[in-house]
TIVO-2410 file (N, C-alpha, C; in nm, 3 decimals):
# residues 90
REC num residu      c1      c2      c3 atome chaine
REC   1      X   7.004  15.788  16.338     N      A
REC   1      X   6.886  15.787  16.286    CA      A
REC   1      X   6.859  15.916  16.190     C      A
REC   2      X   6.901  16.025  16.268     N      A
REC   2      X   6.908  16.163  16.221    CA      A
REC   2      X   6.986  16.188  16.076     C      A
REC   3      X   7.104  16.126  16.095     N      A
REC   3      X   7.201  16.174  15.992    CA      A
REC   3      X   7.156  16.097  15.877     C      A
REC   4      X   7.086  15.937  15.881     N      A
REC   4      X   7.070  15.880  15.776    CA      A
REC   4      X   6.915  15.933  15.707     C      A
REC   5      X   6.849  15.994  15.812     N      A
REC   5      X   6.727  16.057  15.740    CA      A
REC   5      X   6.767  16.187  15.652     C      A
REC   6      X   6.857  16.252  15.706     N      A
REC   6      X   6.895  16.363  15.588    CA      A
REC   6      X   6.965  16.275  15.508     C      A
REC   7      X   7.034  16.166  15.461     N      A
REC   7      X   7.090  16.144  15.362    CA      A
REC   7      X   6.996  16.086  15.263     C      A
REC   8      X   6.873  16.012  15.322     N      A
REC   8      X   6.774  15.988  15.267    CA      A
REC   8      X   6.680  16.085  15.160     C      A
REC   9      X   6.685  16.200  15.236     N      A
REC   9      X   6.628  16.318  15.176    CA      A
REC   9      X   6.714  16.345  15.049     C      A
REC  10      X   6.871  16.357  15.106     N      A
REC  10      X   6.929  16.416  14.984    CA      A
REC  10      X   6.964  16.328  14.875     C      A
REC  11      X   6.941  16.186  14.888     N      A
REC  11      X   6.934  16.108  14.769    CA      A
REC  11      X   6.821  16.099  14.681     C      A
REC  12      X   6.704  16.110  14.780     N      A
REC  12      X   6.590  16.106  14.693    CA      A
REC  12      X   6.528  16.265  14.623     C      A
REC  13      X   6.585  16.325  14.683     N      A
REC  13      X   6.543  16.478  14.656    CA      A
REC  13      X   6.387  16.523  14.682     C      A
REC  14      X   6.344  16.424  14.776     N      A
REC  14      X   6.192  16.441  14.823    CA      A
REC  14      X   6.184  16.541  14.940     C      A
REC  15      X   6.064  16.619  14.931     N      A
REC  15      X   6.013  16.743  15.041    CA      A
REC  15      X   6.051  16.681  15.159     C      A
REC  16      X   6.072  16.720  15.273     N      A
REC  16      X   6.085  16.688  15.388    CA      A
REC  16      X   5.936  16.626  15.471     C      A
REC  17      X   5.841  16.680  15.430     N      A
REC  17      X   5.716  16.609  15.489    CA      A
REC  17      X   5.724  16.470  15.438     C      A
REC  18      X   5.817  16.429  15.334     N      A
REC  18      X   5.773  16.251  15.294    CA      A
REC  18      X   5.885  16.184  15.347     C      A
REC  19      X   5.972  16.218  15.446     N      A
REC  19      X   6.045  16.151  15.533    CA      A
REC  19      X   5.971  16.016  15.585     C      A
REC  20      X   6.034  15.909  15.559     N      A
REC  20      X   5.958  15.796  15.625    CA      A
REC  20      X   5.957  15.806  15.774     C      A
REC  21      X   5.879  15.758  15.858     N      A
REC  21      X   5.855  15.771  15.994    CA      A
REC  21      X   5.957  15.715  16.064     C      A
REC  22      X   6.022  15.618  15.990     N      A
REC  22      X   6.116  15.514  16.087    CA      A
REC  22      X   6.253  15.624  16.104     C      A
REC  23      X   6.287  15.746  16.033     N      A
REC  23      X   6.377  15.826  16.062    CA      A
REC  23      X   6.345  15.948  16.182     C      A
REC  24      X   6.210  15.912  16.216     N      A
REC  24      X   6.156  16.033  16.319    CA      A
REC  24      X   6.050  16.114  16.279     C      A
REC  25      X   6.037  16.215  16.346     N      A
REC  25      X   5.917  16.304  16.283    CA      A
REC  25      X   5.988  16.406  16.171     C      A
REC  26      X   5.940  16.424  16.058     N      A
REC  26      X   6.009  16.502  15.968    CA      A
REC  26      X   6.053  16.668  16.015     C      A
REC  27      X   5.942  16.687  16.095     N      A
REC  27      X   5.986  16.841  16.147    CA      A
REC  27      X   6.085  16.870  16.239     C      A
REC  28      X   6.101  16.738  16.320     N      A
REC  28      X   6.215  16.758  16.441    CA      A
REC  28      X   6.370  16.738  16.340     C      A
REC  29      X   6.342  16.622  16.238     N      A
REC  29      X   6.469  16.606  16.173    CA      A
REC  29      X   6.511  16.757  16.096     C      A
REC  30      X   6.395  16.804  16.038     N      A
REC  30      X   6.421  16.920  15.990    CA      A
REC  30      X   6.468  17.032  16.044     C      A
REC  31      X   6.435  17.044  16.191     N      A
REC  31      X   6.486  17.165  16.282    CA      A
REC  31      X   6.616  17.128  16.295     C      A
REC  32      X   6.660  17.008  16.325     N      A
REC  32      X   6.809  16.977  16.384    CA      A
REC  32      X   6.895  17.006  16.262     C      A
REC  33      X   6.857  16.952  16.141     N      A
REC  33      X   6.948  16.986  15.998    CA      A
REC  33      X   6.930  17.137  16.032     C      A
REC  34      X   6.843  17.236  16.024     N      A
REC  34      X   6.833  17.356  16.011    CA      A
REC  34      X   6.969  17.405  16.128     C      A
REC  35      X   6.940  17.382  16.233     N      A
REC  35      X   7.034  17.403  16.338    CA      A
REC  35      X   7.160  17.386  16.310     C      A
REC  36      X   7.188  17.241  16.262     N      A
REC  36      X   7.327  17.205  16.243    CA      A
REC  36      X   7.383  17.290  16.118     C      A
REC  37      X   7.294  17.333  16.053     N      A
REC  37      X   7.347  17.397  15.904    CA      A
REC  37      X   7.404  17.548  15.924     C      A
REC  38      X   7.309  17.627  16.064     N      A
REC  38      X   7.318  17.744  16.087    CA      A
REC  38      X   7.467  17.746  16.150     C      A
REC  39      X   7.497  17.669  16.234     N      A
REC  39      X   7.627  17.639  16.332    CA      A
REC  39      X   7.739  17.577  16.283     C      A
REC  40      X   7.721  17.529  16.132     N      A
REC  40      X   7.858  17.487  16.053    CA      A
REC  40      X   7.902  17.346  16.080     C      A
REC  41      X   7.785  17.252  16.123     N      A
REC  41      X   7.853  17.145  16.189    CA      A
REC  41      X   7.867  17.044  16.061     C      A
REC  42      X   7.767  17.073  15.976     N      A
REC  42      X   7.791  17.006  15.830    CA      A
REC  42      X   7.912  17.006  15.747     C      A
REC  43      X   7.961  17.135  15.765     N      A
REC  43      X   8.077  17.195  15.724    CA      A
REC  43      X   8.197  17.106  15.786     C      A
REC  44      X   8.191  17.119  15.914     N      A
REC  44      X   8.298  17.044  15.988    CA      A
REC  44      X   8.306  16.918  15.974     C      A
REC  45      X   8.179  16.843  15.948     N      A
REC  45      X   8.187  16.674  15.942    CA      A
REC  45      X   8.270  16.651  15.800     C      A
REC  46      X   8.203  16.737  15.696     N      A
REC  46      X   8.256  16.702  15.537    CA      A
REC  46      X   8.422  16.741  15.541     C      A
REC  47      X   8.472  16.852  15.615     N      A
REC  47      X   8.626  16.898  15.657    CA      A
REC  47      X   8.683  16.755  15.693     C      A
REC  48      X   8.615  16.717  15.804     N      A
REC  48      X   8.697  16.598  15.852    CA      A
REC  48      X   8.695  16.471  15.756     C      A
REC  49      X   8.606  16.446  15.706     N      A
REC  49      X   8.570  16.306  15.629    CA      A
REC  49      X   8.648  16.342  15.481     C      A
REC  50      X   8.677  16.474  15.458     N      A
REC  50      X   8.764  16.500  15.314    CA      A
REC  50      X   8.891  16.496  15.366     C      A
REC  51      X   8.972  16.503  15.498     N      A
REC  51      X   9.090  16.528  15.519    CA      A
REC  51      X   9.130  16.382  15.554     C      A
REC  52      X   9.064  16.282  15.542     N      A
REC  52      X   9.118  16.137  15.552    CA      A
REC  52      X   9.189  16.085  15.425     C      A
REC  53      X   9.324  16.089  15.406     N      A
REC  53      X   9.408  16.071  15.288    CA      A
REC  53      X   9.425  15.908  15.264     C      A
REC  54      X   9.371  15.810  15.369     N      A
REC  54      X   9.399  15.673  15.346    CA      A
REC  54      X   9.293  15.613  15.299     C      A
REC  55      X   9.159  15.664  15.271     N      A
REC  55      X   9.058  15.633  15.198    CA      A
REC  55      X   9.011  15.484  15.296     C      A
REC  56      X   9.041  15.474  15.419     N      A
REC  56      X   8.975  15.364  15.457    CA      A
REC  56      X   8.856  15.333  15.464     C      A
REC  57      X   8.784  15.425  15.444     N      A
REC  57      X   8.621  15.469  15.444    CA      A
REC  57      X   8.541  15.469  15.282     C      A
REC  58      X   8.611  15.401  15.213     N      A
REC  58      X   8.564  15.448  15.079    CA      A
REC  58      X   8.430  15.351  15.063     C      A
REC  59      X   8.341  15.426  14.968     N      A
REC  59      X   8.207  15.355  14.961    CA      A
REC  59      X   8.201  15.304  14.791     C      A
REC  60      X   8.198  15.213  14.782     N      A
REC  60      X   8.165  15.156  14.626    CA      A
REC  60      X   8.037  15.137  14.618     C      A
REC  61      X   7.978  15.198  14.509     N      A
REC  61      X   7.852  15.215  14.455    CA      A
REC  61      X   7.832  15.112  14.351     C      A
REC  62      X   7.719  15.001  14.355     N      A
REC  62      X   7.723  14.896  14.280    CA      A
REC  62      X   7.600  14.897  14.153     C      A
REC  63      X   7.558  15.028  14.146     N      A
REC  63      X   7.445  15.042  14.089    CA      A
REC  63      X   7.465  15.017  13.927     C      A
REC  64      X   7.378  14.963  13.865     N      A
REC  64      X   7.368  14.926  13.717    CA      A
REC  64      X   7.283  15.002  13.657     C      A
REC  65      X   7.320  15.047  13.535     N      A
REC  65      X   7.214  15.142  13.469    CA      A
REC  65      X   7.206  15.055  13.325     C      A
REC  66      X   7.108  14.984  13.299     N      A
REC  66      X   7.084  14.901  13.216    CA      A
REC  66      X   7.035  14.985  13.085     C      A
REC  67      X   7.070  14.992  12.946     N      A
REC  67      X   7.003  15.051  12.840    CA      A
REC  67      X   6.910  14.922  12.770     C      A
REC  68      X   6.821  15.002  12.722     N      A
REC  68      X   6.726  14.938  12.637    CA      A
REC  68      X   6.806  14.829  12.541     C      A
REC  69      X   6.733  14.737  12.505     N      A
REC  69      X   6.777  14.627  12.402    CA      A
REC  69      X   6.783  14.677  12.306     C      A
REC  70      X   6.749  14.777  12.243     N      A
REC  70      X   6.774  14.817  12.122    CA      A
REC  70      X   6.870  14.926  12.116     C      A
REC  71      X   6.916  14.944  12.215     N      A
REC  71      X   7.016  15.061  12.204    CA      A
REC  71      X   7.167  14.998  12.218     C      A
REC  72      X   7.196  14.870  12.179     N      A
REC  72      X   7.300  14.792  12.204    CA      A
REC  72      X   7.363  14.755  12.053     C      A
REC  73      X   7.431  14.867  11.985     N      A
REC  73      X   7.506  14.819  11.872    CA      A
REC  73      X   7.439  14.820  11.715     C      A
REC  74      X   7.319  14.877  11.730     N      A
REC  74      X   7.250  14.869  11.589    CA      A
REC  74      X   7.266  15.031  11.533     C      A
REC  75      X   7.307  15.010  11.399     N      A
REC  75      X   7.333  15.151  11.346    CA      A
REC  75      X   7.202  15.218  11.305     C      A
REC  76      X   7.233  15.338  11.327     N      A
REC  76      X   7.110  15.430  11.266    CA      A
REC  76      X   7.079  15.400  11.135     C      A
REC  77      X   6.950  15.403  11.092     N      A
REC  77      X   6.918  15.372  10.967    CA      A
REC  77      X   6.942  15.227  10.890     C      A
REC  78      X   6.965  15.154  10.963     N      A
REC  78      X   7.006  15.046  10.880    CA      A
REC  78      X   6.867  14.930  10.886     C      A
REC  79      X   6.787  14.987  10.968     N      A
REC  79      X   6.646  14.920  10.961    CA      A
REC  79      X   6.548  14.979  10.875     C      A
REC  80      X   6.537  14.904  10.786     N      A
REC  80      X   6.444  14.977  10.670    CA      A
REC  80      X   6.288  14.911  10.702     C      A
REC  81      X   6.186  14.990  10.741     N      A
REC  81      X   6.065  14.970  10.717    CA      A
REC  81      X   5.999  14.966  10.598     C      A
REC  82      X   5.935  14.847  10.559     N      A
REC  82      X   5.881  14.842  10.411    CA      A
REC  82      X   5.706  14.831  10.439     C      A
REC  83      X   5.667  14.873  10.374     N      A
REC  83      X   5.495  14.853  10.383    CA      A
REC  83      X   5.436  14.704  10.323     C      A
REC  84      X   5.356  14.654  10.389     N      A
REC  84      X   5.326  14.520  10.348    CA      A
REC  84      X   5.279  14.543  10.199     C      A
REC  85      X   5.232  14.428  10.145     N      A
REC  85      X   5.180  14.425  10.004    CA      A
REC  85      X   5.028  14.445  10.041     C      A
REC  86      X   4.990  14.516   9.915     N      A
REC  86      X   4.831  14.548   9.924    CA      A
REC  86      X   4.747  14.417   9.944     C      A
REC  87      X   4.655  14.427  10.013     N      A
REC  87      X   4.582  14.292  10.034    CA      A
REC  87      X   4.471  14.291   9.895     C      A
REC  88      X   4.468  14.155   9.877     N      A
REC  88      X   4.414  14.129   9.708    CA      A
REC  88      X   4.258  14.143   9.746     C      A
REC  89      X   4.170  14.188   9.622     N      A
REC  89      X   4.077  14.258   9.633    CA      A
REC  89      X   3.990  14.109   9.624     C      A
REC  90      X   3.886  14.123   9.692     N      A
REC  90      X   3.808  13.989   9.725    CA      A
REC  90      X   3.695  13.960   9.605     C      A
***
């Protein structure tokens, strides 16, 4: 849960105090993260993960970013806004 908590902070960019309680006390998670950083544990983990050439642990993200409906194919300047006819005098 500690590593998941650190990854949650990295993904969201939230401050440590906003870490959900499901990951544990934010201060404990932060202190362990700091210790691991000083000792080079994160560097060793990432080196070990980067050294796997067969990509058996490949993660595919299926996030879809949708454009606004008006951003799909319309040419700029093609829509002309015309003022309405003047209302008839009563």
